[in-house]
C-alpha positions as CSV (number, residue, x, y, z in Angstrom):
1,M,125.5,70.2,146.7
2,S,128.9,70.5,148.3
3,Y,130.4,67.1,149.1
4,L,133.0,68.5,151.5
5,G,130.9,67.8,154.6
6,P,129.9,64.2,153.6
7,I,133.5,63.4,152.7
8,I,134.7,64.6,156.1
9,S,132.0,62.6,157.9
10,L,133.0,59.5,155.9
11,V,136.6,60.0,157.1
12,F,135.3,60.2,160.7
13,V,133.3,56.9,160.1
14,V,136.4,55.2,158.8
15,I,138.6,56.4,161.7
16,A,135.9,55.4,164.2
17,G,135.6,52.0,162.6
18,R,139.4,51.5,162.8
19,L,139.5,52.5,166.5
20,L,136.6,50.2,167.3
21,L,138.4,47.4,165.5
22,K,141.4,48.0,167.7
23,K,139.1,47.6,170.7
24,Y,139.1,51.2,171.8
25,N,136.2,52.0,174.1
26,P,133.1,52.4,171.9
27,H,131.5,55.0,174.1
28,A,134.5,57.2,174.0
29,V,135.0,56.7,170.2
30,L,131.4,57.6,169.4
31,L,131.2,60.5,171.8
32,V,134.5,62.2,170.8
33,S,133.9,61.5,167.1
34,G,130.4,63.0,167.3
35,L,131.6,66.1,169.2
36,L,134.5,66.7,166.7
37,M,132.1,66.4,163.8
38,L,129.8,69.0,165.4
39,I,132.8,71.3,165.9
40,V,133.8,70.9,162.2
41,A,130.2,71.5,161.2
42,Q,130.2,74.8,163.3
43,L,133.5,75.9,161.7
44,L,132.1,75.2,158.2
45,N,128.9,77.1,159.0
46,Y,126.7,74.0,158.5
47,N,123.3,73.8,160.1
48,L,123.5,72.0,163.5
49,P,120.5,70.2,165.1
50,A,118.2,72.5,167.0
51,L,118.5,72.7,170.8
52,K,115.4,73.1,173.0
53,D,117.2,75.5,175.2
54,P,120.5,76.9,173.8
55,T,123.1,78.3,176.2
56,G,123.8,81.3,174.1
57,F,127.5,80.2,173.4
58,S,128.2,77.7,170.6
59,G,131.0,76.1,172.6
60,F,128.8,75.3,175.5
61,D,126.0,74.2,173.2
62,L,128.1,71.2,172.2
63,F,127.8,69.8,175.7
64,K,124.1,70.8,175.9
65,Y,123.6,68.2,173.1
66,I,124.9,65.6,175.5
67,K,122.6,66.8,178.3
68,E,119.5,66.8,176.1
69,S,120.4,63.4,174.8
70,F,120.7,62.0,178.4
71,S,117.3,63.6,179.3
72,K,115.5,62.3,176.1
73,T,117.0,58.8,176.4
74,N,116.6,58.2,180.1
75,A,112.9,59.4,180.0
76,G,112.0,57.0,177.2
77,V,113.9,54.1,175.6
78,G,116.7,54.2,178.2
79,L,114.3,53.4,181.1
80,M,112.7,50.6,179.0
81,I,116.1,49.0,178.3
82,M,117.2,49.3,181.9
83,A,114.1,47.6,183.1
84,I,114.8,44.8,180.6
85,G,118.3,44.5,181.9
86,G,117.2,44.4,185.5
87,F,114.6,41.7,184.7
88,V,117.1,39.6,182.8
89,A,119.6,39.8,185.7
90,Y,116.9,38.8,188.2
91,I,115.5,35.8,186.3
92,D,119.1,34.6,185.9
93,H,119.7,35.0,189.7
94,V,116.6,33.0,190.7
95,G,117.3,30.2,188.1
96,A,114.3,30.9,185.8
97,S,116.6,31.3,182.7
98,N,118.1,27.9,183.4
99,A,114.7,26.4,183.8
100,L,113.5,27.8,180.5
101,V,116.6,26.4,178.6
102,S,116.2,23.0,180.3
103,V,112.5,22.7,179.1
104,A,113.3,24.0,175.6
105,M,116.2,21.6,175.0
106,K,114.6,18.3,176.1
107,P,113.1,17.5,172.6
108,L,116.6,17.5,171.0
109,K,117.5,14.2,172.8
110,F,115.2,12.3,170.5
111,F,117.5,13.0,167.5
112,K,120.4,10.7,168.5
113,K,120.6,9.2,165.0
114,K,120.3,12.5,163.2
115,P,122.8,14.8,165.0
116,Y,123.0,17.5,162.3
117,I,119.2,17.8,162.2
118,A,119.3,18.2,166.0
119,A,122.0,20.8,165.7
120,S,119.9,22.8,163.1
121,L,116.8,22.6,165.3
122,V,118.7,24.4,168.0
123,I,118.5,27.6,165.8
124,P,114.7,28.2,165.9
125,I,114.4,27.0,169.5
126,G,117.3,29.2,170.6
127,Q,115.8,32.2,168.8
128,L,112.6,31.8,170.7
129,L,114.7,31.7,173.9
130,F,116.6,34.8,172.7
131,A,113.3,36.7,172.5
132,A,112.8,36.1,176.2
133,I,116.5,36.2,177.3
134,P,117.8,39.1,175.1
135,S,121.5,38.8,176.2
136,A,123.6,37.3,173.4
137,A,126.5,36.4,175.7
138,G,124.1,35.4,178.5
139,L,122.1,33.0,176.3
140,G,125.2,31.7,174.6
141,L,126.7,30.7,178.0
142,L,123.5,29.1,179.2
143,L,123.3,27.0,176.0
144,M,126.9,26.1,176.3
145,A,126.3,24.8,179.8
146,S,123.1,22.9,179.0
147,L,123.1,22.1,175.3
148,F,126.7,21.9,174.2
149,P,127.4,18.5,175.9
150,I,124.2,17.1,174.5
151,L,125.0,18.0,170.9
152,V,128.6,16.7,171.2
153,N,127.2,13.4,172.6
154,L,124.7,13.2,169.7
155,G,127.6,13.2,167.3
156,V,128.5,16.6,166.0
157,S,131.9,18.3,166.4
158,R,132.5,20.9,169.1
159,L,132.8,23.5,166.3
160,S,129.4,22.6,164.8
161,A,127.8,22.7,168.2
162,V,129.2,26.1,169.2
163,S,128.3,27.5,165.7
164,V,124.6,26.8,166.0
165,I,124.6,28.0,169.6
166,T,125.9,31.4,168.5
167,A,123.5,31.4,165.6
168,T,120.6,31.5,168.0
169,T,121.5,35.1,168.8
170,A,121.5,36.2,165.1
171,F,118.2,38.0,165.3
172,G,117.6,40.5,168.0
173,V,113.8,40.5,168.0
174,G,110.9,40.7,170.5
175,P,109.8,43.3,173.0
176,A,112.7,42.5,175.4
177,S,115.4,43.3,172.8
178,A,117.3,46.5,173.3
179,I,117.7,46.9,169.5
180,T,114.0,46.4,169.0
181,A,113.2,48.9,171.7
182,S,115.4,51.5,170.0
183,A,114.0,50.6,166.5
184,T,110.4,51.1,167.6
185,S,111.2,54.3,169.4
186,I,112.9,55.7,166.2
187,A,110.1,54.5,163.9
188,G,107.4,55.6,166.3
189,I,105.6,52.2,166.2
190,D,104.1,50.0,169.0
191,T,106.6,47.3,170.1
192,I,104.2,44.4,170.0
193,V,102.8,45.5,166.6
194,F,106.4,45.7,165.3
195,F,107.2,42.2,166.7
196,L,104.1,40.4,165.4
197,N,103.4,42.3,162.1
198,Y,107.0,43.1,161.0
199,Q,109.6,41.0,162.7
200,I,108.0,37.5,162.8
201,P,106.9,37.5,159.1
202,L,110.5,38.2,158.1
203,I,112.2,36.0,160.7
204,W,110.6,32.6,159.9
205,P,111.8,32.3,156.3
206,L,115.3,33.4,157.4
207,S,115.3,30.8,160.2
208,I,114.5,28.1,157.7
209,V,117.3,29.3,155.4
210,M,119.8,29.3,158.3
211,M,118.7,25.8,159.4
212,I,119.4,24.4,155.9
213,T,122.7,26.2,155.4
214,Y,124.0,25.3,158.8
215,Y,123.1,21.7,158.2
216,I,125.0,21.7,154.9
217,V,128.0,23.7,156.1
218,N,128.5,21.9,159.4
219,R,128.1,18.5,157.9
220,Y,130.5,19.4,155.0
221,Y,133.2,20.8,157.2
222,D,133.1,18.1,159.8
223,K,133.5,15.5,157.0
224,K,136.3,17.5,155.3
225,N,138.2,17.9,158.6
226,G,137.9,14.1,159.3
227,F,135.9,14.7,162.5
228,E,135.3,11.6,164.7
229,K,132.5,11.5,167.2
230,E,133.4,12.6,170.7
231,V,131.6,11.0,173.5
232,H,131.4,12.8,176.8
233,K,129.6,11.6,179.9
234,T,127.1,14.3,180.6
235,E,125.3,14.7,183.9
236,E,122.0,16.4,184.3
237,K,122.7,19.5,186.2
238,E,120.5,20.1,189.2
239,L,118.3,23.1,188.6
240,K,118.2,25.6,191.5
241,A,114.6,26.5,190.6
242,P,111.6,24.3,189.8
243,L,110.7,23.9,186.1
244,I,107.6,25.9,186.5
245,Y,109.9,28.9,186.7
246,A,110.4,28.5,182.9
247,I,107.2,30.6,182.6
248,I,108.8,33.7,184.2
249,P,111.1,34.8,181.4
250,I,108.3,34.7,178.9
251,L,105.8,36.6,181.1
252,P,106.6,40.0,179.6
253,I,106.0,38.8,176.1
254,V,102.7,37.1,177.2
255,L,101.5,40.2,178.9
256,L,102.3,42.5,176.0
257,I,100.5,40.2,173.5
258,V,97.4,39.5,175.7
259,F,97.0,43.2,176.5
260,S,97.9,44.5,173.0
261,E,95.5,46.4,170.7
262,I,95.8,43.6,168.1
263,F,93.6,41.2,170.0
264,S,91.3,43.5,172.0
265,L,90.3,40.7,174.4
266,F,88.7,43.0,176.9
267,S,85.5,45.1,176.6
268,V,87.4,48.0,178.3
269,P,90.7,48.6,176.4
270,I,93.8,47.7,178.5
271,S,97.2,48.3,177.1
272,I,100.6,48.2,178.8
273,D,104.1,49.2,177.6
274,T,107.2,47.1,177.7
275,T,108.6,48.8,180.9
276,T,105.4,48.2,182.8
277,A,105.3,44.6,181.7
278,M,108.8,44.1,183.0
279,F,107.9,45.5,186.4
280,I,104.7,43.4,186.6
281,S,106.7,40.3,185.7
282,L,109.4,41.2,188.3
283,F,106.8,41.3,191.1
284,I,105.3,38.0,190.0
285,A,108.8,36.6,190.2
286,L,109.2,38.0,193.7
287,I,105.9,36.4,194.8
288,C,107.1,33.0,193.3
289,E,110.4,33.3,195.2
290,F,108.5,34.0,198.5
291,I,106.3,30.9,197.9
292,R,109.4,28.8,197.2
293,T,111.7,30.1,199.9
294,K,109.3,31.2,202.6
295,N,111.9,33.8,203.5
296,I,110.7,37.4,203.1
297,K,114.1,38.9,204.0
298,Q,115.8,36.8,201.3
299,V,113.3,37.9,198.8
300,F,113.6,41.5,199.7
301,D,117.4,41.3,199.5
302,S,117.2,39.7,196.1
303,L,115.5,42.8,194.7
304,K,118.9,44.5,194.6
305,I,119.8,42.1,191.8
306,F,117.2,43.9,189.7
307,W,118.6,47.4,190.5
308,N,122.1,46.3,189.9
309,G,121.0,44.8,186.5
310,M,119.5,48.2,185.6
311,G,122.7,49.9,186.6
312,N,124.8,47.6,184.6
313,I,122.6,48.2,181.5
314,F,122.8,51.9,182.0
315,K,126.5,52.1,182.1
316,T,126.9,49.8,179.0
317,V,123.9,50.0,176.7
318,V,122.0,53.2,177.6
319,T,125.2,55.3,177.6
320,L,126.1,53.7,174.3
321,I,122.8,54.9,172.9
322,I,123.5,58.4,174.2
323,T,127.0,58.6,172.7
324,A,125.7,57.1,169.5
325,D,123.1,59.8,169.3
326,I,125.9,62.4,169.5
327,F,127.7,60.5,166.7
328,A,124.5,60.5,164.6
329,K,124.0,64.3,165.2
330,G,127.6,64.9,164.0
331,L,127.0,62.9,160.8
332,I,123.7,64.7,160.1
333,S,125.4,68.1,160.7
334,L,128.1,67.4,158.2
335,G,125.5,66.4,155.6
336,F,126.3,62.7,155.6
337,I,122.6,61.8,155.0
338,D,122.1,64.4,152.4
339,G,125.3,63.3,150.6
340,L,124.3,59.7,150.8
341,L,120.8,60.4,149.4
342,D,122.2,62.7,146.6
343,L,124.8,60.1,145.6
344,A,122.2,57.3,145.6
345,Q,119.8,59.4,143.5
346,N,122.6,60.2,141.0
347,L,123.3,56.5,140.8
348,G,119.6,55.8,140.2
349,F,119.0,54.4,143.7
350,G,115.6,54.8,145.3
351,A,114.3,53.8,148.7
352,I,115.3,50.2,148.0
353,G,118.8,51.1,147.1
354,I,119.3,53.2,150.2
355,G,117.8,50.5,152.3
356,V,120.1,47.9,150.9
357,V,123.2,50.2,151.4
358,M,122.3,51.0,155.0
359,T,121.5,47.4,155.8
360,I,124.9,46.2,154.5
361,M,126.7,49.1,156.2
362,I,125.3,48.1,159.6
363,F,126.1,44.4,159.0
364,L,129.8,45.3,158.3
365,A,129.9,47.8,161.2
366,S,128.7,45.1,163.6
367,M,131.4,42.8,162.4
368,L,134.0,45.5,163.0
369,M,132.6,46.6,166.4
370,G,131.6,43.2,167.7
371,S,128.4,44.8,168.9
372,G,125.0,44.9,167.2
373,N,123.9,47.6,169.6
374,A,126.8,49.9,168.8
375,S,126.3,49.8,165.0
376,F,122.5,50.2,165.2
377,F,122.5,52.9,167.8
378,A,125.0,54.8,165.6
379,F,123.0,54.6,162.3
380,G,119.5,53.9,163.4
381,P,118.6,57.5,164.3
382,L,119.4,58.5,160.8
383,V,116.5,56.6,159.4
384,P,113.6,59.0,159.9
385,K,115.2,61.7,157.9
386,I,116.1,59.3,155.1
387,A,112.6,57.8,155.1
388,K,111.0,61.3,155.0
389,T,113.1,62.4,152.1
390,L,112.3,59.3,150.1
391,G,108.7,59.3,151.0
392,V,108.6,55.8,152.6
393,E,107.7,54.4,156.0
394,S,110.6,54.3,158.5
395,T,109.8,50.6,159.2
396,S,110.6,49.6,155.6
397,I,114.2,50.6,156.1
398,I,114.7,50.2,159.9
399,L,113.5,46.5,160.0
400,P,116.3,45.0,157.9
401,M,118.8,47.4,159.5
402,Q,117.8,46.2,162.9
403,L,118.2,42.5,162.0
404,S,121.5,43.0,160.1
405,A,123.0,44.6,163.3
406,S,122.6,41.4,165.3
407,M,123.5,39.2,162.3
408,G,126.8,41.1,161.8
409,R,127.7,40.5,165.5
410,T,127.3,36.7,165.0
411,V,130.2,36.8,162.5
412,S,132.5,39.1,164.5
413,P,135.6,37.5,166.1
414,I,135.5,40.2,168.8
415,A,131.9,39.9,169.8
416,G,131.3,38.9,173.4
417,V,129.2,35.9,172.6
418,I,131.8,34.5,170.2
419,I,134.7,35.0,172.6
420,A,132.8,33.5,175.6
421,T,131.5,30.4,173.7
422,A,134.9,29.8,172.0
423,E,136.6,29.8,175.3
424,I,134.3,27.1,176.7
425,A,134.3,25.0,173.5
426,K,138.1,25.3,173.3
427,V,138.0,26.4,169.7
428,S,139.2,29.7,168.1
429,T,136.9,32.6,167.5
430,I,138.1,32.7,163.8
431,S,137.0,29.1,163.4
432,I,133.5,29.9,164.7
433,V,133.3,32.9,162.3
434,K,134.3,30.7,159.4
435,R,131.4,28.4,160.2
436,N,129.0,31.3,160.7
437,I,129.9,33.5,157.7
438,I,128.3,31.4,154.9
439,P,124.9,30.9,156.6
440,L,124.8,34.5,157.8
441,V,125.7,36.0,154.4
442,V,123.1,33.7,152.7
443,A,120.5,34.8,155.3
444,L,121.5,38.5,154.7
445,L,121.0,38.2,150.9
446,V,117.7,36.3,151.3
447,M,116.5,39.0,153.7
448,L,117.3,41.8,151.3
449,L,115.6,39.9,148.4
450,Y,112.6,38.9,150.5
451,H,112.1,42.3,152.1
452,F,112.9,44.7,149.3
453,I,111.9,42.9,146.1
């Protein structure tokens, strides 16, 4: 095959990566790069992706790709992600997120004599919270407000405390995760089946590995740096919602599990999708707010928080999916996938080799972009064609790719969660990345070995 197209597409990938590293707007970078690759593919007479309803003029067809991507995304995964974003904004507004964090963190106070064990235990607890509160920066800030002072009081350094807090966002899993929603849409698999049968079996050994490595790394560096225990007087923050509200953030997950095909608890089959679960949970939250406040006008007014949350997710995440889809179409048009497969086969790579290459590529892309969403949305749509060519299930490749996207973000100095937590902890982002890099690279290697071998 001719390698001209794949080489040109690789140049575009490198240029896009450099622009993203320089903090250019990712939506613009992915959209313009994708359109330029489609134009080059047209000029080189490559086969472009088929349009449902072509305009009749190739120049206008370029923009028809954008229109069709909007239509496809907004009718499916886009609506799901917007519903998730609206629900997350609402539970934060009513104080349910704080209530969940408060309940989850109470057990850590029993480890006053073993501060580094307490710090390591934050990781699995926080990962459970991340499945219910799927905003890396949002959860990171919540934990900084509630947990950071506790860890420092127990006897770990500020840097150790903030490192394990950021580590809680290393795995974007669960039905409420935007990356999971995209992955299941691409792979054509039920979200709860993917969560229970694919994500959880891979996550628990990685969590154990991270707990051990963070314990060793943080203890070693604190001792090496001559850290002395800081004691801060911490006051219990008054929650603006009752602790029973801790149930609200996990309602969507509970609903999806109870009414999933896996358990078949009812004689008449009942199944709900993620978007429906979000709306059901929202109305339960509204009822709880009415019981608590006894103010129907206030409750009705609070609903605008949900719509604003949906809008914010649309302008950030959903539009990123759309522009990334155009970027992926450009790569496919120039033969990037065909070139990658041909090169891998010439080097003796099979499905495992390709899976490893794609997983590492996404990990590095997330580090450069500071966004797990951006890297996965750019490369995730390429998986079905790769899997079909290699004769394997899409899930076998997309699962490690999906996890490596959020793992790479955790070691990016320009990631929102790293910048936000570093500011509060009064440490540098590079210092956090240095603490995170060893545990995350070890977890990445273990994941590749555990999943592919």
